[in-house]
C-alpha positions, 0 to 999 in steps of 0.5 A, spaced: 509 708 896 514 714 899 519 712 894 514 712 888 512 719 890 519 722 890 521 719 884 514 722 880 516 729 884 523 728 881 521 727 874 516 733 874 521 737 877 526 735 872 521 736 866 519 743 869 526 745 870 528 743 863 522 747 860 524 753 864 531 753 861 528 754 854 525 760 857 521 761 851 516 767 850 508 765 849 509 768 842 515 763 841 512 757 844 506 758 839 510 759 833 513 752 836 507 749 837 505 751 829 511 748 827 510 741 830 514 735 832 518 735 838 519 742 839 511 743 838 510 738 843 515 741 848 512 748 847 505 745 848 507 742 855 511 749 857 504 753 855 500 748 860 505 748 865 509 754 866 505 760 862 498 758 863 496 764 866 499 768 860 497 763 854 489 764 853 489 770 849 495 769 844 492 762 843 485 764 842 488 770 837 492 764 833 486 760 833 482 765 830 488 767 825 486 764 818 493 765 816 496 760 821 491 754 820 497 749 822 497 752 829 489 751 830 489 744 832 494 744 837 492 750 840 485 747 841 489 741 845 492 747 849 486 751 850 482 745 852 487 743 857 487 750 860 480 749 862 482 746 869 488 750 870 486 757 869 481 762 871 480 766 865 474 769 863 476 769 856 477 762 855 470 759 855 467 764 851 472 764 846 472 756 845 464 756 845 465 762 839 470 757 835 465 751 836 460 755 833 463 759 828 470 757 826 470 756 818 474 750 818 469 744 820 475 740 822 477 745 828 469 745 830 469 737 830 476 737 834 473 742 839 467 738 840 471 732 841 476 734 846 471 737 850 467 731 851 474 727 852 476 732 858 469 731 861 467 739 860 460 739 862 459 746 862 459 746 854 453 742 854 448 747 852 453 749 846 454 742 844 447 741 843 447 747 839 452 744 835 448 738 833 445 742 828 452 744 825 452 744 817 457 739 817 455 732 819 462 730 822 461 736 827 454 733 829 457 727 830 463 729 834 458 733 838 453 727 839 459 723 841 461 729 846 454 729 849 454 722 850 461 722 854 458 728 858 452 724 860 452 724 867 453 731 867 447 733 863 441 735 866 434 731 865 432 736 859 439 736 856 438 728 856 432 728 853 434 733 847 440 728 846 435 722 845 430 726 841 436 727 836 438 720 836 431 718 834 431 723 828 438 720 826 436 713 826 436 712 819 443 716 818 448 714 813 454 716 817 457 710 819 460 713 826 454 717 827 449 711 826 453 707 831 453 712 836 445 713 835 444 706 835 447 705 842 443 711 844 437 708 842 438 701 844 439 704 851 432 708 850 429 701 848 432 697 854 429 702 859 422 701 856 423 694 856 425 694 863 419 698 864 415 693 860 417 687 864 416 691 871 409 692 868 408 685 867 410 683 874 404 688 876 399 685 871 399 692 868 399 688 861 396 694 857 402 698 859 407 693 858 404 692 851 405 700 850 412 700 852 414 694 848 411 697 842 414 704 843 421 700 844 420 697 837 418 703 834 425 706 836 429 700 834 424 696 829 430 692 826 433 690 833 433 683 834 433 683 842 427 688 842 423 684 837 425 678 841 422 681 848 415 683 845 415 676 842 416 673 848 411 678 851 406 676 847 407 668 847 406 668 855 401 673 855 395 671 851 397 672 844 401 665 843 400 665 836 402 672 835 408 671 839 410 664 836 410 667 829 414 673 831 419 668 834 419 664 828 420 670 823 427 672 828 429 665 826 428 662 833 424 656 831 427 650 828 423 645 825 426 638 825 423 632 821 423 625 823 428 620 820 427 612 819 435 611 819 441 613 823 448 616 822 454 612 823 457 615 829 464 617 827 464 625 827 463 626 820 457 630 817 458 628 810 452 622 810 446 623 807 442 623 814 445 630 816 444 633 809 436 632 810 437 634 817 434 641 820 440 646 820 441 652 824 447 657 824 450 659 831 450 667 829 451 671 835 457 672 839 453 670 846 459 671 851 458 676 857 453 680 854 456 681 847 451 681 842 455 681 835 455 677 829 459 671 830 466 671 827 467 663 827 462 659 823 458 654 827 452 650 825 448 645 828 444 639 825 438 636 828 434 630 826 430 625 830 428 618 830 424 613 834 429 611 838 433 617 839 435 625 838 441 626 833 445 632 833 451 634 829 455 640 830 460 643 825 465 648 828 469 652 824 476 653 827 482 657 823 487 653 828 484 646 830 491 644 832 490 649 838 483 646 840 483 645 848 480 638 850 484 635 855 479 632 860 477 625 859 472 624 865 465 624 864 461 630 868 468 634 868 468 641 867 469 641 859 465 647 858 472 650 860 475 647 853 473 647 846 466 644 847 458 645 844 453 645 849 446 643 848 440 645 852 433 641 852 427 643 855 422 637 853 417 639 858 416 646 856 416 649 862 422 653 862 424 651 868 427 644 868 431 642 863 437 638 860 444 640 859 449 636 855 456 639 853 461 635 849 468 637 848 472 637 842 475 630 845 468 627 845 468 627 853 460 628 856 458 633 861 450 632 862 446 634 868 439 635 870 437 642 872 431 645 876 432 652 875 439 656 874 442 654 881 440 647 882 443 641 878 443 634 878 450 632 876 449 624 878 444 623 873 447 620 866 443 620 860 444 614 855 448 618 850 454 617 845 458 621 841 464 622 836 468 627 834 472 629 828 478 634 827 479 637 820 484 642 817 479 648 819 474 645 823 472 640 828 465 636 828 461 632 833 455 627 832 451 625 838 446 620 839 441 622 845 437 616 847 430 618 850 428 617 857 421 618 860 422 624 863 428 629 861 428 627 854 422 625 852 420 622 845 417 627 841 411 626 836 409 630 830 407 637 833 410 637 839 415 643 841 421 643 846 424 649 848 432 649 846 438 652 845 445 650 842 451 654 844 459 653 843 465 654 847 471 657 844 478 657 847 477 664 847 471 666 850 469 672 847 468 668 840 463 663 844 457 663 840 449 661 841 443 660 836 438 664 840 441 670 844 441 669 852 444 675 854 451 672 856 448 667 860 447 660 857 442 658 862 437 664 861 432 659 859 426 664 858 430 666 852 431 660 849 428 658 842 423 652 840 424 646 836 418 644 832 417 636 831 414 634 824 
């Protein structure tokens, strides 16, 4: 540790010595700052390290000089860097003035951005004013800066930012829209947490009010709509909740088949063309909620003897599939695999988990809640896999039993989900999003048998 410290001090001393040797005046340093390149970088370091006490006034003057536009942006960098180094009563007012009145919108945006990056919370009030700037890029920079300063904002200031986010919910500016959506998501999540707490306390009217407020903030949010649908499903309005889940694509209608496919891993038979089909559209690993990049489809049909599931797994490099485990109930979820979850009891507590690897190796277990499982239980399951040029596919025959995979009848509903583990976990995907934990059965979708 002592050696590292000495080395850092030597490097710092060498740098300072080199700067001292240059002997630039503040005016000369600002000229080099305007010129840019390596001379400009060295001038910025000298102004920050050696001439900080004398640099504020000349830099503010240069920043306000319309004949020197090339020096304006680098001057901002130095001036904002000086905020933590010098006590000069001109510095903050000068930056505030240019934040509001500089004729170049790019400079106003640059000041806002740098104040956020440097976590300069004392500028929060001025950044709130800048949210009304005539140029949208400046408004965007100020909004981002305020989000970066969130922990330094007072409650009233946070409320102003959130109010602005709601007002900008339909903005067409891509960057601002992303920032606004993130802020609205945060507000909605706060409301949903409050709603769920109200449910626990049996204050259902309050809970519904919170859920509706969250929907008002984000009418197109899948997660928010799913939350209120689940609320209705479990709290006295099951038809409305089921209808809303159906509108979200969280209900799969599966028809009966009198035939069965040949289990060879191929999905090109007429049997699969007639089966119900869904896309695993959501990247669902560790809380991601983004559109899946890899195409994954699940096919489901049921016959008198078994449930049949086919999975198409798009893969740009199937030669790189990881699937080396060959023992039943081994940790195949660590490899390229698909996971099937079925709660045929519909209690959203006990369920069956089936994982099939790219090599066809099966893991199956009965679960009683998230942390209890019986791996010794084995179902009567058969699988086959096939690897193509840009995909791999899998077929599974899952025979019914009298408890965990009950034979369905028309009109029955199962709680279910379909997931995929990719060798790059960030690309793993789901049918119904469960917050990054595949076992959150409360958030599963439904299979409706016909």
